[in-house]
VOMIFI-157668 format. One line per field, with one value per residue (C-alpha): x, y negated, z negated; residue number from 1. Coordinates in steps of 0.5 Angstrom, whole numbers, padded with zeros to 4 digits, always signed. Layout:
REM VOMIFI-157668
c1 (X, ...)
c2 (Y, ...)
c3 (Z, ...)
num (NUM, ...)
This chain:
REM VOMIFI-157668
c1 (+0002, +0002, +0004, -0002, -0007, -0005, -0005, -0012, -0014, -0012, -0015, -0022, -0021, -0020, -0025, -0031, -0026, -0023, -0025, -0024, -0020, -0014, -0010, -0015, -0015, -0008, -0008, -0013, -0009, -0003, -0006, -0009, -0002, +0001, -0005, -0003, +0004, +0003, -0002, +0004, +0008, +0003, +0002, +0009, +0011, +0004, +0004, -0003, -0004, -0010, -0005, -0006, -0014, -0013, -0010, -0015, -0021, -0017, -0017, -0024, -0026, -0022, -0026, -0033, -0030, -0028, -0035, -0039, -0035, -0037, -0044, -0048, -0049, -0055, -0059, -0059, -0064, -0069, -0068, -0066, -0072, -0070, -0063, -0066, -0071, -0065, -0061, -0066, -0068, -0061, -0060, -0066, -0064, -0057, -0062, -0066, -0061, -0054, -0048, -0045, -0038, -0035, -0041, -0045, -0049, -0047, -0045, -0050, -0047, -0047, -0044, -0039, -0037, -0039, -0042, -0043, -0049, -0048, -0041, -0046, -0051, -0047, -0047, -0054, -0055, -0051, -0055, -0061, -0060, -0056, -0063, -0067, -0063, -0061, -0067, -0069, -0065, -0064, -0065, -0072, -0073, -0078, -0073, -0068, -0073, -0075, -0068, -0067, -0073, -0070, -0064, -0066, -0069, -0062, -0058, -0063, -0062, -0054, -0054, -0058, -0053, -0050, -0045, -0043, -0038, -0042, -0048, -0043, -0041, -0048, -0049, -0043, -0046, -0052, -0049, -0044, -0049, -0054, -0049, -0047, -0054, -0055, -0058, -0057, -0051, -0055, -0059, -0054, -0051, -0058, -0058, -0052, -0053, -0057, -0051, -0046, -0050, -0050, -0043, -0041, -0046, -0042, -0035, -0036, -0042, -0041, -0039, -0046, -0049, -0046, -0047, -0055, -0055, -0051, -0056, -0062, -0059, -0058, -0065, -0068, -0064, -0065, -0072, -0079, -0083, -0077, -0079, -0082, -0076, -0071, -0075, -0076, -0068, -0067, -0072, -0069, -0062, -0064, -0067, -0061, -0058, -0063, -0064, -0056, -0057, -0062, -0057, -0052, -0056, -0056, -0049, -0045, -0040, -0034, -0037, -0037, -0030, -0028, -0032, -0029, -0022, -0019, -0019, -0015, -0013, -0008, -0015, -0015, -0009, -0010, -0017, -0021, -0015, -0010, -0011, -0010, -0004, +0000, -0002, +0001, +0007, +0008, +0007, +0012, +0017, +0017, +0021, +0022, +0024, +0021, +0024, +0024, +0019, +0018, +0022, +0017, +0017, +0010, +0008, +0012, +0010, +0003, +0002, -0004, -0010, -0014, -0008, -0009, -0016, -0018, -0011, -0007, -0004, +0000, +0004, +0005, +0007, +0012, +0015, +0015, +0016, +0013, +0016, +0012, +0006, +0006, +0007, +0001, -0003, -0001, -0004, -0011, -0011, -0010, -0016, -0020, -0018, -0020, -0026, -0028, -0025, -0030, -0036, -0034, -0033, -0039, -0045, -0050, -0053, -0054, -0047, -0044, -0048, -0045, -0038, -0039, -0043, -0037, -0032, -0036, -0035, -0028, -0026, -0029, -0027, -0020, -0020, -0023, -0019, -0012, -0015, -0017, -0010, -0007, -0012, -0015, -0022, -0026, -0024, -0030, -0029, -0028, -0023, -0018, -0020, -0017, -0011, -0015, -0017, -0024, -0027, -0034, -0031, -0026, -0031, -0035, -0030, -0028, -0036, -0036, -0030, -0033, -0039, -0034, -0031, -0037, -0039, -0032, -0033, -0040, -0040, -0041, -0036, -0038, -0036, -0035, -0034, -0036, -0042, -0048)
c2 (-0001, +0005, +0000, -0005, +0001, +0003, -0004, -0005, +0002, +0000, -0007, -0003, +0002, -0003, -0008, -0006, -0008, -0014, -0019, -0015, -0017, -0013, -0016, -0014, -0007, -0006, -0008, -0003, +0002, +0000, +0001, +0008, +0010, +0008, +0011, +0018, +0017, +0015, +0021, +0026, +0023, +0024, +0031, +0033, +0037, +0041, +0043, +0040, +0037, +0032, +0027, +0030, +0030, +0023, +0021, +0026, +0022, +0016, +0018, +0020, +0013, +0009, +0013, +0011, +0004, +0003, +0006, +0001, -0005, -0003, -0004, -0011, -0011, -0015, -0009, -0007, -0013, -0008, -0002, -0005, -0002, +0004, +0004, +0002, +0008, +0013, +0010, +0011, +0018, +0020, +0017, +0021, +0027, +0027, +0027, +0033, +0037, +0034, +0037, +0035, +0034, +0031, +0029, +0026, +0028, +0024, +0029, +0033, +0038, +0037, +0042, +0045, +0038, +0034, +0027, +0022, +0018, +0012, +0010, +0009, +0006, +0000, -0001, +0000, -0005, -0010, -0009, -0010, -0016, -0019, -0018, -0021, -0027, -0029, -0033, -0035, -0039, -0037, -0044, -0041, -0038, -0033, -0031, -0030, -0026, -0022, -0020, -0018, -0013, -0010, -0009, -0006, +0000, +0003, +0000, +0004, +0010, +0010, +0008, +0014, +0019, +0016, +0012, +0005, +0003, +0003, +0000, -0006, -0006, -0007, -0013, -0016, -0015, -0019, -0025, -0026, -0026, -0030, -0035, -0035, -0036, -0042, -0040, -0045, -0043, -0044, -0039, -0034, -0035, -0034, -0027, -0025, -0028, -0022, -0018, -0023, -0024, -0017, -0016, -0023, -0021, -0015, -0018, -0025, -0028, -0035, -0035, -0031, -0037, -0042, -0038, -0038, -0046, -0046, -0042, -0045, -0052, -0049, -0046, -0053, -0056, -0051, -0048, -0051, -0052, -0054, -0052, -0046, -0044, -0046, -0042, -0036, -0036, -0036, -0030, -0026, -0027, -0026, -0019, -0017, -0015, -0010, -0008, -0007, -0002, +0002, +0002, +0004, +0010, +0012, +0012, +0019, +0019, +0018, +0012, +0009, +0011, +0007, +0001, +0001, +0003, -0001, -0007, -0002, +0004, +0006, +0008, +0014, +0015, +0023, +0022, +0016, +0011, +0016, +0014, +0007, +0008, +0012, +0008, +0002, +0006, +0008, +0001, -0002, +0003, +0001, -0006, -0011, -0006, +0001, +0008, +0010, +0014, +0021, +0019, +0016, +0020, +0019, +0020, +0026, +0030, +0028, +0025, +0020, +0024, +0022, +0019, +0020, +0017, +0011, +0011, +0011, +0003, +0006, +0010, +0004, +0000, +0006, +0008, +0001, -0004, -0011, -0013, -0007, -0008, -0016, -0014, -0009, -0015, -0019, -0014, -0014, -0022, -0022, -0017, -0021, -0028, -0025, -0023, -0030, -0033, -0028, -0030, -0037, -0038, -0034, -0038, -0032, -0032, -0025, -0023, -0028, -0025, -0018, -0020, -0023, -0017, -0013, -0018, -0017, -0010, -0010, -0015, -0013, -0006, -0009, -0013, -0008, -0002, -0006, -0009, -0003, +0000, -0005, -0006, -0012, -0009, -0003, +0004, +0005, +0010, +0005, +0007, +0003, +0001, +0005, +0007, +0012, +0019, +0020, +0022, +0019, +0012, +0012, +0013, +0008, +0003, +0004, +0004, -0003, -0005, -0003, -0007, -0013, -0012, -0012, -0018, -0021, -0018, -0021, -0027, -0034, -0039, -0045, -0051, -0054, -0050, -0055, -0056, -0052)
c3 (+0047, +0042, +0036, +0038, +0038, +0032, +0029, +0032, +0029, +0022, +0022, +0025, +0019, +0013, +0016, +0012, +0006, +0009, +0003, -0003, -0008, -0007, -0013, -0018, -0015, -0015, -0023, -0024, -0021, -0024, -0031, -0029, -0027, -0033, -0037, -0034, -0036, -0043, -0044, -0041, -0046, -0052, -0050, -0048, -0054, -0053, -0046, -0044, -0037, -0039, -0035, -0029, -0030, -0031, -0025, -0021, -0024, -0022, -0015, -0015, -0018, -0013, -0008, -0011, -0012, -0005, -0003, -0007, -0005, +0002, +0001, -0001, -0008, -0007, -0005, -0012, -0013, -0010, -0015, -0021, -0025, -0022, -0025, -0032, -0032, -0030, -0035, -0041, -0038, -0038, -0046, -0048, -0044, -0049, -0055, -0053, -0049, -0051, -0053, -0060, -0062, -0068, -0071, -0065, -0059, -0054, -0048, -0043, -0039, -0031, -0026, -0032, -0034, -0040, -0038, -0043, -0040, -0045, -0041, -0035, -0039, -0040, -0032, -0032, -0037, -0033, -0027, -0030, -0034, -0028, -0024, -0029, -0030, -0023, -0022, -0029, -0033, -0040, -0043, -0044, -0050, -0047, -0042, -0048, -0052, -0046, -0045, -0052, -0051, -0045, -0048, -0054, -0052, -0049, -0055, -0060, -0056, -0056, -0063, -0065, -0062, -0066, -0062, -0066, -0061, -0055, -0058, -0060, -0053, -0051, -0056, -0052, -0046, -0047, -0051, -0045, -0040, -0044, -0045, -0037, -0036, -0039, -0046, -0052, -0056, -0062, -0060, -0059, -0066, -0069, -0065, -0068, -0075, -0078, -0077, -0080, -0086, -0088, -0087, -0091, -0097, -0098, -0097, -0100, -0103, -0103, -0096, -0095, -0098, -0094, -0088, -0089, -0090, -0083, -0080, -0083, -0080, -0073, -0073, -0075, -0069, -0063, -0064, -0063, -0070, -0074, -0081, -0079, -0075, -0080, -0086, -0081, -0080, -0087, -0089, -0083, -0086, -0093, -0090, -0086, -0093, -0094, -0086, -0086, -0092, -0088, -0082, -0086, -0089, -0081, -0080, -0081, -0087, -0082, -0079, -0086, -0088, -0081, -0083, -0090, -0090, -0084, -0090, -0094, -0091, -0097, -0101, -0097, -0094, -0092, -0090, -0087, -0087, -0084, -0077, -0078, -0083, -0077, -0072, -0075, -0077, -0070, -0067, -0072, -0071, -0063, -0065, -0059, -0054, -0056, -0058, -0050, -0046, -0049, -0055, -0060, -0067, -0068, -0061, -0060, -0067, -0066, -0072, -0070, -0068, -0062, -0059, -0052, -0052, -0058, -0060, -0054, -0055, -0061, -0056, -0052, -0058, -0060, -0054, -0050, -0056, -0057, -0050, -0046, -0050, -0048, -0041, -0042, -0045, -0039, -0034, -0038, -0038, -0031, -0030, -0034, -0031, -0024, -0026, -0029, -0022, -0018, -0023, -0023, -0015, -0013, -0011, -0012, -0019, -0018, -0016, -0021, -0027, -0025, -0025, -0032, -0035, -0032, -0036, -0042, -0042, -0041, -0045, -0051, -0051, -0050, -0056, -0060, -0058, -0059, -0066, -0069, -0068, -0071, -0077, -0075, -0073, -0076, -0072, -0068, -0062, -0057, -0051, -0048, -0041, -0035, -0040, -0045, -0043, -0042, -0035, -0036, -0039, -0033, -0028, -0031, -0031, -0023, -0022, -0025, -0021, -0015, -0016, -0017, -0011, -0007, -0010, -0008, -0001, +0000, -0004, -0001, -0004, -0008, -0005, -0012, -0018, -0023, -0019, -0022)
num (1, 2, 3, 4, 5, 6, 7, 8, 9, 10, 11, 12, 13, 14, 15, 16, 17, 18, 19, 20, 21, 22, 23, 24, 25, 26, 27, 28, 29, 30, 31, 32, 33, 34, 35, 36, 37, 38, 39, 40, 41, 42, 43, 44, 45, 46, 47, 48, 49, 50, 51, 52, 53, 54, 55, 56, 57, 58, 59, 60, 61, 62, 63, 64, 65, 66, 67, 68, 69, 70, 71, 72, 73, 74, 75, 76, 77, 78, 79, 80, 81, 82, 83, 84, 85, 86, 87, 88, 89, 90, 91, 92, 93, 94, 95, 96, 97, 98, 99, 100, 101, 102, 103, 104, 105, 106, 107, 108, 109, 110, 111, 112, 113, 114, 115, 116, 117, 118, 119, 120, 121, 122, 123, 124, 125, 126, 127, 128, 129, 130, 131, 132, 133, 134, 135, 136, 137, 138, 139, 140, 141, 142, 143, 144, 145, 146, 147, 148, 149, 150, 151, 152, 153, 154, 155, 156, 157, 158, 159, 160, 161, 162, 163, 164, 165, 166, 167, 168, 169, 170, 171, 172, 173, 174, 175, 176, 177, 178, 179, 180, 181, 182, 183, 184, 185, 186, 187, 188, 189, 190, 191, 192, 193, 194, 195, 196, 197, 198, 199, 200, 201, 202, 203, 204, 205, 206, 207, 208, 209, 210, 211, 212, 213, 214, 215, 216, 217, 218, 219, 220, 221, 222, 223, 224, 225, 226, 227, 228, 229, 230, 231, 232, 233, 234, 235, 236, 237, 238, 239, 240, 241, 242, 243, 244, 245, 246, 247, 248, 249, 250, 251, 252, 253, 254, 255, 256, 257, 258, 259, 260, 261, 262, 263, 264, 265, 266, 267, 268, 269, 270, 271, 272, 273, 274, 275, 276, 277, 278, 279, 280, 281, 282, 283, 284, 285, 286, 287, 288, 289, 290, 291, 292, 293, 294, 295, 296, 297, 298, 299, 300, 301, 302, 303, 304, 305, 306, 307, 308, 309, 310, 311, 312, 313, 314, 315, 316, 317, 318, 319, 320, 321, 322, 323, 324, 325, 326, 327, 328, 329, 330, 331, 332, 333, 334, 335, 336, 337, 338, 339, 340, 341, 342, 343, 344, 345, 346, 347, 348, 349, 350, 351, 352, 353, 354, 355, 356, 357, 358, 359, 360, 361, 362, 363, 364, 365, 366, 367, 368, 369, 370, 371, 372, 373, 374, 375, 376, 377, 378, 379, 380, 381, 382, 383, 384, 385, 386, 387, 388, 389, 390, 391, 392, 393, 394, 395, 396, 397, 398, 399, 400, 401, 402, 403, 404, 405, 406, 407, 408, 409, 410, 411, 412, 413, 414, 415, 416, 417, 418, 419, 420)
């Protein structure tokens, strides 16, 4: 009898979360725990305790995620403009009364803690765009332009902090969510074309000229008033070169070094290229099965700056080797797969867009962070989700998971996943 009462009590307790994706939550908690262990290994010689802070913040994040999952995500439809307003106000507050560190003003002090509003702004943008696009397909050019205009305000506020990494995440969010909302792929390529033009012009001039021709053709095929559109696309991409010089002038010296030296870090081995050189040495020394936990020379002797945050993957590569790195990537892949599955099988467009927006945040950060530690992408200061130390980043990631869990908890399943 007592056993039955216990079971009934347990079932009543978990009833509000009966439909959440426990597998997704378990994957996230596993990463958080592994991140704490890795941070402990990195800081063992220094005697720091940020790994406990990471675990504690993960526990707080879990409570927040479960709380969010308990409430129906559709209630956000009524307050998305409030979310958008608070997002922009918080970013403005950083510029007015923010705390500066390492050449950037990204934090505000709340209750004795430094909070990074740009991390939470990513969630605010996802909620806003999902609410705007859920009943308006992006196959209408006006809706696309409206979406870009709304995203431009928080993007500009983040870029001016300056926070180049998070501003790039905003770009990934808007392109992914527009694609999911049936935007013409050609329009998405045109959106990204000025940035690609500015980069190609300085890297490979013949490739830049070929790109201009390709973009002109895409504009001709996908936009109305073909001749004017094609000419406008060509002029915009030519002008992107000069615009790129303007943006380049806005970057700090350390950001310029990061963007240039990833191609050849040996040009400045003791300066801008130092991070990447040491990271590659650490990952390479890990071999197939790693040097062992607490036994990595690069990790234990603190050769790699910021290894507990942006370069935490180098510690994984050194101490756990190729096998451990592949297992970590497999866990990340499973998380992304679950997010895609939830987005695909949710009948409600708003919930589907929320899930795919969160997918864009997590997948982009994983790709860029790991790529920059092995020299395949510039160093942009993007943390590795759930692994890197950072209170604001970890909490925002758990809030994101909480939103997806709410979608899964209150979803209406599609009867046919291949039917629009």
